[in-house]
N, CA, C and O atoms as a DFTB+ gen file, in Angstrom:
452 C
 N C O
     1  1       4.909     -14.787      20.174
     2  2       4.829     -15.440      21.462
     3  2       5.319     -16.877      21.357
     4  3       6.034     -17.355      22.237
     5  1       4.935     -17.576      20.274
     6  2       5.381     -18.954      20.100
     7  2       6.894     -19.032      20.001
     8  3       7.503     -19.971      20.513
     9  1       7.516     -18.036      19.335
    10  2       8.966     -18.033      19.216
    11  2       9.626     -17.888      20.571
    12  3      10.645     -18.527      20.834
    13  1       9.061     -17.055      21.439
    14  2       9.609     -16.866      22.767
    15  2       9.528     -18.160      23.564
    16  3      10.481     -18.523      24.253
    17  1       8.408     -18.854      23.477
    18  2       8.241     -20.135      24.166
    19  2       9.215     -21.160      23.604
    20  3       9.848     -21.901      24.356
    21  1       9.335     -21.202      22.266
    22  2      10.256     -22.137      21.631
    23  2      11.686     -21.819      22.027
    24  3      12.461     -22.729      22.322
    25  1      12.048     -20.548      22.038
    26  2      13.399     -20.151      22.416
    27  2      13.684     -20.535      23.866
    28  3      14.772     -21.016      24.182
    29  1      12.707     -20.325      24.743
    30  2      12.878     -20.697      26.148
    31  2      13.007     -22.207      26.286
    32  3      13.803     -22.694      27.088
    33  1      12.231     -22.944      25.510
    34  2      12.293     -24.405      25.561
    35  2      13.642     -24.914      25.082
    36  3      14.127     -25.935      25.570
    37  1      14.241     -24.228      24.151
    38  2      15.542     -24.638      23.626
    39  2      16.692     -24.096      24.468
    40  3      17.858     -24.394      24.208
    41  1      16.357     -23.304      25.469
    42  2      17.378     -22.759      26.354
    43  2      18.083     -21.544      25.787
    44  3      19.132     -21.150      26.298
    45  1      17.542     -20.948      24.757
    46  2      18.172     -19.777      24.153
    47  2      17.763     -18.526      24.915
    48  3      16.631     -18.399      25.381
    49  1      18.691     -17.629      25.026
    50  2      18.398     -16.336      25.644
    51  2      18.088     -15.353      24.526
    52  3      18.992     -14.791      23.908
    53  1      16.810     -15.155      24.278
    54  2      16.382     -14.273      23.196
    55  2      15.660     -13.088      23.804
    56  3      14.657     -13.257      24.499
    57  1      16.163     -11.886      23.547
    58  2      15.464     -10.719      24.089
    59  2      14.065     -10.595      23.502
    60  3      13.858     -10.828      22.311
    61  1      13.118     -10.230      24.338
    62  2      11.724     -10.106      23.882
    63  2      11.585      -9.045      22.812
    64  3      10.714      -9.156      21.949
    65  1      12.413      -8.030      22.844
    66  2      12.332      -6.957      21.852
    67  2      12.587      -7.501      20.455
    68  3      11.947      -7.068      19.497
    69  1      13.499      -8.428      20.329
    70  2      13.830      -8.992      19.022
    71  2      12.665      -9.779      18.449
    72  3      12.564      -9.933      17.232
    73  1      11.790     -10.274      19.299
    74  2      10.680     -11.092      18.843
    75  2       9.409     -10.289      18.633
    76  3       8.436     -10.804      18.081
    77  1       9.403      -9.057      19.058
    78  2       8.202      -8.247      18.897
    79  2       7.949      -7.977      17.417
    80  3       8.873      -7.667      16.665
    81  1       6.706      -8.098      17.014
    82  2       6.348      -7.849      15.617
    83  2       6.440      -6.363      15.318
    84  3       6.150      -5.519      16.166
    85  1       6.845      -6.066      14.103
    86  2       6.895      -4.669      13.676
    87  2       5.470      -4.120      13.641
    88  3       4.536      -4.842      13.294
    89  1       5.301      -2.857      13.996
    90  2       3.941      -2.303      13.972
    91  2       3.390      -2.278      12.551
    92  3       4.124      -2.043      11.590
    93  1       2.112      -2.518      12.435
    94  2       1.457      -2.505      11.128
    95  2       1.454      -1.075      10.591
    96  3       1.271      -0.117      11.343
    97  1       1.659      -0.947       9.277
    98  2       1.594       0.397       8.712
    99  2       0.229       1.015       8.974
   100  3      -0.790       0.325       8.956
   101  1       0.219       2.297       9.213
   102  2      -1.004       3.010       9.537
   103  2      -1.870       3.216       8.299
   104  3      -1.447       3.856       7.335
   105  1      -3.071       2.676       8.331
   106  2      -4.004       2.862       7.229
   107  2      -4.373       4.341       7.116
   108  3      -4.544       4.856       6.011
   109  1      -4.495       5.020       8.249
   110  2      -4.803       6.451       8.218
   111  2      -3.686       7.216       7.522
   112  3      -3.954       8.092       6.699
   113  1      -2.445       6.895       7.844
   114  2      -1.317       7.552       7.174
   115  2      -1.354       7.220       5.681
   116  3      -1.064       8.080       4.849
   117  1      -1.702       6.004       5.343
   118  2      -1.813       5.620       3.939
   119  2      -2.844       6.450       3.202
   120  3      -2.646       6.807       2.041
   121  1      -3.950       6.760       3.873
   122  2      -4.978       7.619       3.272
   123  2      -4.413       9.015       3.019
   124  3      -4.681       9.616       1.978
   125  1      -3.646       9.522       3.953
   126  2      -3.019      10.834       3.784
   127  2      -2.031      10.827       2.613
   128  3      -1.979      11.778       1.833
   129  1      -1.249       9.750       2.496
   130  2      -0.303       9.629       1.386
   131  2      -1.068       9.564       0.066
   132  3      -0.680      10.201      -0.913
   133  1      -2.158       8.792       0.041
   134  2      -2.977       8.704      -1.169
   135  2      -3.497      10.082      -1.558
   136  3      -3.405      10.478      -2.720
   137  1      -4.037      10.806      -0.598
   138  2      -4.577      12.141      -0.889
   139  2      -3.506      13.071      -1.448
   140  3      -3.783      13.879      -2.335
   141  1      -2.293      12.961      -0.937
   142  2      -1.202      13.854      -1.370
   143  2      -0.657      13.471      -2.747
   144  3      -0.497      14.330      -3.614
   145  1      -0.370      12.179      -2.948
   146  2       0.360      11.768      -4.140
   147  2      -0.487      11.081      -5.206
   148  3      -0.142      11.153      -6.386
   149  1      -1.558      10.432      -4.845
   150  2      -2.301       9.592      -5.794
   151  2      -3.622      10.196      -6.252
   152  3      -3.994      10.066      -7.418
   153  1      -4.326      10.848      -5.349
   154  2      -5.665      11.361      -5.645
   155  2      -5.723      12.289      -6.853
   156  3      -6.702      12.229      -7.596
   157  1      -4.729      13.144      -7.090
   158  2      -4.847      14.019      -8.264
   159  2      -5.076      13.252      -9.574
   160  3      -5.711      13.778     -10.487
   161  1      -4.575      12.033      -9.675
   162  2      -4.776      11.233     -10.900
   163  2      -5.742      10.068     -10.703
   164  3      -6.379       9.631     -11.661
   165  1      -5.863       9.557      -9.475
   166  2      -6.584       8.298      -9.265
   167  2      -7.828       8.393      -8.397
   168  3      -8.382       7.358      -8.026
   169  1      -8.288       9.586      -8.061
   170  2      -9.531       9.717      -7.290
   171  2     -10.726       9.426      -8.190
   172  3     -10.598       9.462      -9.414
   173  1     -11.882       9.139      -7.603
   174  2     -13.084       8.908      -8.417
   175  2     -13.520      10.177      -9.142
   176  3     -13.234      11.291      -8.704
   177  1     -14.208       9.985     -10.244
   178  2     -14.819      11.105     -10.948
   179  2     -14.023      11.593     -12.137
   180  3     -12.881      11.188     -12.358
   181  1     -14.652      12.474     -12.899
   182  2     -13.992      13.019     -14.090
   183  2     -12.829      13.933     -13.704
   184  3     -12.780      14.462     -12.594
   185  1     -11.911      14.105     -14.625
   186  2     -10.776      14.977     -14.380
   187  2      -9.607      14.311     -13.702
   188  3      -8.654      14.984     -13.307
   189  1      -9.659      13.004     -13.560
   190  2      -8.566      12.243     -12.949
   191  2      -8.034      11.279     -14.008
   192  3      -8.628      10.224     -14.235
   193  1      -6.923      11.627     -14.658
   194  2      -6.471      10.853     -15.811
   195  2      -6.156       9.385     -15.526
   196  3      -6.392       8.530     -16.379
   197  1      -5.629       9.083     -14.345
   198  2      -5.350       7.680     -14.012
   199  2      -6.637       6.876     -13.917
   200  3      -6.711       5.750     -14.409
   201  1      -7.642       7.451     -13.287
   202  2      -8.939       6.780     -13.163
   203  2      -9.576       6.598     -14.527
   204  3     -10.089       5.523     -14.834
   205  1      -9.548       7.633     -15.344
   206  2     -10.144       7.543     -16.674
   207  2      -9.423       6.506     -17.535
   208  3     -10.063       5.770     -18.286
   209  1      -8.111       6.449     -17.430
   210  2      -7.338       5.466     -18.180
   211  2      -7.690       4.042     -17.759
   212  3      -7.856       3.161     -18.602
   213  1      -7.803       3.823     -16.449
   214  2      -8.144       2.482     -15.959
   215  2      -9.586       2.116     -16.294
   216  3      -9.879       0.950     -16.560
   217  1     -10.488       3.091     -16.287
   218  2     -11.870       2.817     -16.701
   219  2     -11.912       2.367     -18.158
   220  3     -12.641       1.438     -18.505
   221  1     -11.128       3.027     -19.007
   222  2     -11.069       2.630     -20.417
   223  2     -10.439       1.250     -20.563
   224  3     -10.889       0.442     -21.375
   225  1      -9.420       0.984     -19.794
   226  2      -8.735      -0.317     -19.868
   227  2      -9.650      -1.454     -19.424
   228  3      -9.733      -2.478     -20.103
   229  1     -10.328      -1.293     -18.312
   230  2     -11.117      -2.388     -17.735
   231  2     -12.561      -2.436     -18.217
   232  3     -13.254      -3.425     -17.973
   233  1     -13.023      -1.409     -18.884
   234  2     -14.365      -1.387     -19.479
   235  2     -15.461      -1.886     -18.528
   236  3     -16.343      -2.651     -18.919
   237  1     -15.383      -1.438     -17.283
   238  2     -16.404      -1.785     -16.301
   239  2     -16.184      -3.087     -15.549
   240  3     -16.922      -3.383     -14.610
   241  1     -15.183      -3.873     -15.940
   242  2     -14.948      -5.133     -15.219
   243  2     -14.309      -4.892     -13.845
   244  3     -14.430      -5.726     -12.948
   245  1     -13.635      -3.756     -13.686
   246  2     -13.046      -3.339     -12.409
   247  2     -13.244      -1.832     -12.313
   248  3     -13.329      -1.153     -13.337
   249  1     -13.318      -1.302     -11.097
   250  2     -13.411       0.151     -10.963
   251  2     -12.116       0.821     -11.424
   252  3     -11.030       0.263     -11.265
   253  1     -12.238       2.001     -11.986
   254  2     -11.057       2.758     -12.373
   255  2     -10.413       3.471     -11.199
   256  3      -9.198       3.665     -11.184
   257  1     -11.203       3.860     -10.223
   258  2     -10.689       4.556      -9.037
   259  2     -10.015       3.554      -8.106
   260  3     -10.627       2.567      -7.696
   261  1      -8.763       3.810      -7.778
   262  2      -7.994       2.853      -6.974
   263  2      -8.593       2.591      -5.601
   264  3      -8.516       1.469      -5.102
   265  1      -9.182       3.593      -4.989
   266  2      -9.758       3.413      -3.650
   267  2     -10.967       2.478      -3.668
   268  3     -11.378       1.990      -2.616
   269  1     -11.527       2.228      -4.811
   270  2     -12.687       1.341      -4.932
   271  2     -12.293      -0.088      -5.287
   272  3     -13.138      -0.983      -5.297
   273  1     -11.028      -0.300      -5.574
   274  2     -10.562      -1.628      -5.966
   275  2     -10.383      -2.513      -4.745
   276  3     -10.029      -2.031      -3.669
   277  1     -10.626      -3.798      -4.909
   278  2     -10.426      -4.764      -3.830
   279  2      -9.395      -5.823      -4.215
   280  3      -9.151      -6.761      -3.457
   281  1      -8.799      -5.674      -5.379
   282  2      -7.860      -6.684      -5.878
   283  2      -6.411      -6.229      -5.839
   284  3      -5.542      -6.927      -6.362
   285  1      -6.127      -5.094      -5.243
   286  2      -4.759      -4.576      -5.218
   287  2      -4.063      -4.972      -3.926
   288  3      -4.617      -4.819      -2.837
   289  1      -2.851      -5.481      -4.054
   290  2      -2.054      -5.898      -2.897
   291  2      -1.030      -4.820      -2.555
   292  3      -0.782      -3.909      -3.344
   293  1      -0.451      -4.937      -1.385
   294  2       0.600      -4.002      -0.995
   295  2       1.791      -4.123      -1.943
   296  3       2.420      -3.121      -2.283
   297  1       2.100      -5.346      -2.367
   298  2       3.236      -5.564      -3.259
   299  2       2.998      -4.914      -4.626
   300  3       3.909      -4.315      -5.197
   301  1       1.790      -5.031      -5.141
   302  2       1.465      -4.434      -6.427
   303  2       1.515      -2.910      -6.344
   304  3       2.011      -2.252      -7.259
   305  1       1.007      -2.355      -5.260
   306  2       1.073      -0.909      -5.053
   307  2       2.528      -0.457      -5.016
   308  3       2.891       0.527      -5.661
   309  1       3.348      -1.162      -4.275
   310  2       4.776      -0.825      -4.176
   311  2       5.430      -0.865      -5.552
   312  3       6.188       0.039      -5.905
   313  1       5.146      -1.894      -6.319
   314  2       5.733      -2.035      -7.651
   315  2       5.402      -0.830      -8.530
   316  3       6.299      -0.223      -9.115
   317  1       4.130      -0.487      -8.625
   318  2       3.734       0.608      -9.511
   319  2       4.228       1.964      -9.024
   320  3       4.576       2.823      -9.835
   321  1       4.262       2.165      -7.720
   322  2       4.751       3.442      -7.200
   323  2       6.249       3.589      -7.484
   324  3       6.705       4.670      -7.855
   325  1       7.000       2.527      -7.314
   326  2       8.455       2.620      -7.501
   327  2       8.887       2.530      -8.971
   328  3       9.949       3.049      -9.316
   329  1       8.108       1.897      -9.839
   330  2       8.528       1.739     -11.238
   331  2       7.714       2.577     -12.207
   332  3       8.183       2.864     -13.308
   333  1       6.505       2.976     -11.828
   334  2       5.627       3.696     -12.744
   335  2       5.077       2.742     -13.795
   336  3       5.457       1.572     -13.856
   337  1       4.173       3.266     -14.621
   338  2       3.600       2.469     -15.711
   339  2       2.979       3.451     -16.701
   340  3       2.332       4.420     -16.306
   341  1       3.177       3.196     -17.960
   342  2       2.640       4.053     -19.012
   343  2       3.059       5.502     -18.744
   344  3       4.253       5.789     -18.666
   345  1       2.099       6.415     -18.604
   346  2       2.473       7.810     -18.346
   347  2       2.588       8.122     -16.855
   348  3       2.949       9.238     -16.484
   349  1       2.284       7.148     -16.001
   350  2       2.449       7.367     -14.560
   351  2       3.931       7.327     -14.229
   352  3       4.613       6.357     -14.560
   353  1       4.442       8.377     -13.576
   354  2       5.867       8.382     -13.228
   355  2       6.147       7.471     -12.036
   356  3       5.241       7.114     -11.284
   357  1       7.406       7.106     -11.879
   358  2       7.801       6.420     -10.651
   359  2       8.034       7.480      -9.582
   360  3       8.267       8.647      -9.897
   361  1       7.972       7.073      -8.322
   362  2       8.188       7.990      -7.210
   363  2       9.408       7.542      -6.426
   364  3       9.516       6.386      -6.015
   365  1      10.321       8.475      -6.227
   366  2      11.558       8.200      -5.491
   367  2      11.282       8.123      -3.984
   368  3      10.259       8.604      -3.496
   369  1      12.218       7.509      -3.271
   370  2      12.107       7.426      -1.814
   371  2      12.148       8.801      -1.164
   372  3      11.667       8.972      -0.045
   373  1      12.714       9.772      -1.850
   374  2      12.729      11.138      -1.312
   375  2      11.369      11.805      -1.464
   376  3      11.099      12.822      -0.825
   377  1      10.508      11.235      -2.311
   378  2       9.151      11.756      -2.477
   379  2       8.172      10.961      -1.609
   380  3       7.437      11.530      -0.802
   381  1       8.174       9.659      -1.786
   382  2       7.329       8.754      -0.993
   383  2       8.287       7.798      -0.288
   384  3       8.854       6.899      -0.909
   385  1       8.456       8.002       1.003
   386  2       9.392       7.167       1.766
   387  2       8.899       5.719       1.804
   388  3       7.737       5.438       1.512
   389  1       9.797       4.813       2.167
   390  2       9.401       3.409       2.294
   391  2       8.297       3.246       3.333
   392  3       7.380       2.447       3.140
   393  1       8.374       3.989       4.426
   394  2       7.342       3.906       5.473
   395  2       6.000       4.404       4.935
   396  3       4.963       3.783       5.171
   397  1       6.022       5.523       4.212
   398  2       4.780       6.035       3.633
   399  2       4.243       5.090       2.560
   400  3       3.030       4.935       2.424
   401  1       5.131       4.463       1.804
   402  2       4.699       3.509       0.789
   403  2       4.065       2.279       1.433
   404  3       3.076       1.755       0.920
   405  1       4.619       1.815       2.540
   406  2       4.015       0.693       3.270
   407  2       2.626       1.077       3.772
   408  3       1.694       0.276       3.701
   409  1       2.489       2.296       4.276
   410  2       1.185       2.763       4.751
   411  2       0.206       2.890       3.583
   412  3      -0.962       2.524       3.713
   413  1       0.673       3.406       2.449
   414  2      -0.172       3.508       1.258
   415  2      -0.643       2.123       0.820
   416  3      -1.820       1.935       0.512
   417  1       0.268       1.160       0.791
   418  2      -0.104      -0.207       0.423
   419  2      -1.132      -0.789       1.373
   420  3      -2.058      -1.477       0.946
   421  1      -0.974      -0.515       2.663
   422  2      -1.943      -0.995       3.652
   423  2      -3.306      -0.352       3.425
   424  3      -4.340      -1.002       3.576
   425  1      -3.301       0.915       3.066
   426  2      -4.563       1.624       2.800
   427  2      -5.255       1.063       1.563
   428  3      -6.453       0.782       1.596
   429  1      -4.519       0.901       0.486
   430  2      -5.114       0.411      -0.764
   431  2      -5.610      -1.024      -0.613
   432  3      -6.652      -1.379      -1.165
   433  1      -4.875      -1.852       0.131
   434  2      -5.223      -3.271       0.284
   435  2      -6.100      -3.551       1.506
   436  3      -6.378      -4.711       1.811
   437  1      -6.533      -2.515       2.200
   438  2      -7.292      -2.712       3.438
   439  2      -8.583      -3.498       3.192
   440  3      -9.185      -3.390       2.124
   441  1      -8.999      -4.278       4.168
   442  2     -10.285      -4.981       4.039
   443  2     -11.426      -3.974       3.996
   444  3     -11.414      -2.985       4.729
   445  1     -12.385      -4.218       3.159
   446  2     -13.559      -3.340       3.052
   447  2     -14.753      -4.055       3.685
   448  3     -14.860      -5.279       3.624
   449  1     -15.640      -3.278       4.288
   450  2     -16.846      -3.916       4.891
   451  2     -17.757      -4.492       3.829
   452  3     -18.801      -5.058       4.152
């Protein structure tokens, strides 16, 4: 809104559509992406190798289950999904689209009550 006012004040003809903010990635969609691609390794409980590996790494200083973490950012999620780490594979855009990855990042980094 401030940009529209500034543009009008400067006499620029700026279409309102160009100034509209992009919609926020859907946290619900991010949960669905997590369930499909991440939960088999990173859900809470035994039998999830990613969770068990992170529990061993952090020795109780952080949760091993990604959904319980509060320190993960959208950028960090994007990095690990696209590059992989250790035995975790990277995921191609044909597997996890950029839109789904943005939603996943929003889900992982969402504010918790």
